Structures are given as C-alpha cells and as structure tokens.
C-alpha positions in Angstrom: -2.2 -19.7 -4.9 1.4 -18.6 -5.6 2.1 -15.0 -4.6 5.2 -14.3 -6.8 3.2 -13.3 -9.9 1.1 -10.9 -7.9 4.2 -9.6 -6.1 6.0 -8.9 -9.4 2.9 -7.2 -10.8 2.5 -5.0 -7.7 6.2 -4.0 -7.7 6.1 -3.3 -11.5 3.0 -1.3 -11.1 4.7 0.9 -8.5 7.6 1.5 -10.8 10.0 -0.6 -8.5 10.7 -3.4 -10.9 10.9 -3.5 -14.7 8.6 -6.2 -16.3 11.6 -8.2 -17.6 13.8 -7.9 -14.5 14.7 -11.2 -12.8 12.9 -11.7 -9.5 15.4 -13.8 -7.4 15.9 -13.9 -3.7 18.2 -10.8 -3.7 15.6 -8.6 -5.6 12.7 -9.9 -3.5 14.6 -9.1 -0.2 15.4 -5.6 -1.4 11.8 -4.9 -2.5 10.3 -6.0 0.9 13.0 -4.3 2.9 12.2 -1.0 1.3 8.5 -1.2 2.0 7.6 1.5 4.5 7.7 0.3 8.1 4.2 0.3 9.6 2.6 -1.0 12.8 0.5 -3.4 10.9 -2.9 -4.6 12.0 -2.5 -7.9 10.1 0.5 -9.8 8.9 -1.3 -11.8 6.2 1.1 -11.9 3.2 -1.6 -11.0 0.7 -2.5 -7.9 2.7 1.1 -6.8 3.2 1.6 -7.1 -0.6 -1.6 -5.1 -1.4 -0.8 -2.2 1.0 2.9 -2.4 0.4 3.9 -1.7 4.0 4.4 -3.6 7.2 6.3 -4.2 10.4 8.9 -6.8 11.0 6.3 -9.5 11.4 4.4 -8.6 8.2 7.5 -8.2 6.1 9.0 -11.5 7.1 5.8 -13.5 6.7 5.6 -12.2 3.2 9.3 -12.8 2.5 9.2 -16.3 3.8 6.3 -17.1 1.5 8.1 -15.7 -1.5 11.4 -17.4 -0.7 9.6 -20.7 -0.4 8.2 -20.2 -3.8 11.7 -19.5 -5.0 12.8 -22.8 -3.7 14.6 -21.7 -0.5 14.0 -23.2 2.9 13.2 -20.7 5.6 12.6 -20.8 9.4 10.6 -18.0 11.0 12.3 -16.8 14.1 10.9 -14.8 17.0 12.8 -13.1 19.8 11.9 -11.1 22.9 13.5 -7.7 23.2 13.0 -4.3 24.7 13.1 -0.9 23.0 15.3 1.4 25.1 17.5 4.5 24.9 20.4 2.1 24.8 19.1 -0.4 22.2 17.5 2.4 20.0 19.9 5.3 20.2 18.6 6.5 16.8 15.1 7.3 18.2 14.2 11.0 18.2 11.1 13.1 18.9 8.1 11.4 20.4 9.5 7.8 20.2 12.6 9.0 22.2 10.3 10.7 24.8 8.5 7.4 25.4 11.8 5.5 25.8 13.0 8.2 28.2 10.3 6.9 30.5 11.7 3.4 30.5 12.1 0.3 28.2 9.2 -0.9 26.0 8.9 -4.7 25.6 8.3 -6.2 22.2 8.7 -9.3 20.1 10.8 -9.2 16.9 10.4 -11.5 13.9 13.1 -12.4 11.3 14.2 -15.3 9.2 16.8 -18.0 9.0 17.3 -19.0 5.3 19.1 -22.0 3.9 21.2 -21.9 0.8 24.0 -23.9 -0.8 26.3 -21.8 1.5 24.5 -22.8 4.7 22.1 -21.0 6.9 22.0 -17.2 7.5 19.9 -14.8 9.4 17.9 -12.4 7.2 16.3 -9.2 8.4 14.3 -6.9 6.1 12.8 -4.7 8.9 14.2 -1.3 8.1 14.1 0.4 4.6 17.6 1.2 3.3 16.7 4.9 3.4 16.2 4.7 7.2 20.0 4.4 7.5 20.1 8.2 7.2 18.2 8.2 10.6 20.7 5.8 12.1 18.6 2.6 11.9 20.4 -0.7 11.2 19.1 -1.4 7.7 20.7 -4.3 5.8 22.0 -3.5 2.4 22.0 -6.7 0.5 20.9 -10.3 0.7 23.9 -12.7 0.3 23.1 -16.4 0.7 24.6 -17.8 3.8 25.7 -14.5 5.2 24.5 -13.3 8.6 22.6 -10.0 8.6 22.3 -7.6 11.5 19.1 -8.2 13.5 17.0 -5.1 14.0 16.9 -5.4 17.8 19.0 -6.7 20.7 17.5 -10.2 21.1 16.9 -11.6 24.5 15.3 -15.0 24.1 15.2 -16.7 20.7 12.4 -19.0 19.4 11.9 -21.1 16.3 8.2 -20.6 15.3 6.9 -24.1 14.6 6.0 -24.8 11.0 2.5 -25.9 12.0 1.9 -22.9 14.3 -0.1 -19.8 13.5 2.8 -17.3 13.4 0.7 -14.3 14.6 -0.9 -16.4 17.5 2.6 -17.6 18.5 3.9 -14.0 18.5 0.8 -12.8 20.4 1.3 -15.3 23.2 5.0 -14.6 23.4 4.4 -10.9 23.6 1.7 -11.2 26.3 4.1 -13.2 28.5 7.0 -10.9 27.8 4.9 -7.7 28.4 3.5 -9.0 31.6 7.0 -9.1 33.0 7.3 -5.4 32.5 4.2 -4.3 34.4 0.5 -3.5 33.8 1.2 -0.6 31.4 3.6 -2.4 29.1 1.2 -3.4 26.4 -0.3 0.1 26.1 3.2 1.7 26.1 4.2 -0.7 23.3 1.2 0.4 21.2 1.9 4.1 21.8 5.6 3.7 21.0 4.9 1.8 17.7 2.4 4.4 16.6 4.8 7.2 17.4 7.6 5.3 15.6 5.5 4.9 12.5 4.7 8.6 12.4 8.3 9.6 13.0 9.6 7.3 10.2 7.0 8.7 7.8 8.1 12.3 8.3 11.9 12.1 8.8 12.4 15.7 7.8 10.7 16.7 11.1 12.9 14.4 13.3 
C-alpha cells in the first residue's frame, strides 16, 4: 500500500504541511529531516511515520520508500564509523562523557538518489534545528547535489535491493563492534540513549 497519502495526512495533521501544498522530493526530505532523532527500536517505514521520529536508519528507510513512490530511484547505503571526540565535536553533557572514554562504533545509513542531474548522496539524519548545537544538518534537497554525510564513513556498502535492510545493518554492526572489544555494543546502546536525551533537551546542554 502506498505510504505517500498517509505521510501527507500525518504531516498535515501535525500542522507541518498545508492540505493543498505540493509533496515533492524537496518537501518530503525536509519533513523527514526535521523529525526528532530517536534511537528507534524498529525502522519499519509505517512505524516511523506513525511515531514521527527515528534514527538515521528509520528516517532513510521511510525516505527511500516515499522517493520510490515519487518516481525516483534510490540506493540504500550503509557505512561503518565511530563516534569520537574528533568526529562528534558538537557532543556535550553525557554523550561527550561517554566519548571521553573512547570511540563508540556504529553503522550509519543514508541514500544515493538518482535524478536527471545524476546521482547524489542524501542524508536526512539531523533536524535543521540541531544546527544550533553544531550538528551537520543538511538544509535542502537539490537533485544531483552531494549532501554532507552525518558521520565520518570508514567502509561503504550498497545494501542489496533484495536484502532485509535492518538484518544487513545488524550483521555489519556486530562485525564492526566486535573489532572494538567486548563492551562495544553496550557502549553504543548507552551512547545512543544519552544522545537522544541530550537532543530532546538542548536547553540543558
């Protein structure tokens, strides 16, 4: 079942989109980008839409689904990376305290999107308002233009079209985390929870 009608209805119901406004790729990107960042339990597009929040994986699974419905070809990308004092200098409070103990391994998800101007990387991870905290939020979707990726990629992977994206990410994360020692997975969980709390209360940062 197409998700665009439900996405429009949800955005309009939240006062984020007027009922007669065009819902093109630019508007769809902006709406998903400005969803609050959350360490999601699931990245199912329908769930992300209903709760109106998500992490990089959840946001980009939903964005890919909607861009497909808008007639644009997308490739889901995954890359290994590590949160660190150097790669996340914007981190403060508890997230920064965790990074002070050492890097935290993770896997980041974003999109490659095709248009009549060619392929471009699209990253809707951080809400535009997070720029005030120093996070690298992307301002606007322009077909064919490269966006800033919300991490420092180490190894890049195309997620196969016939693969379960979350299973692919899980296996990649397990292998990447194992390289960082036995506490790496737990440190990632704690860091992401702390990051979500910090982003939800920026006035206390």
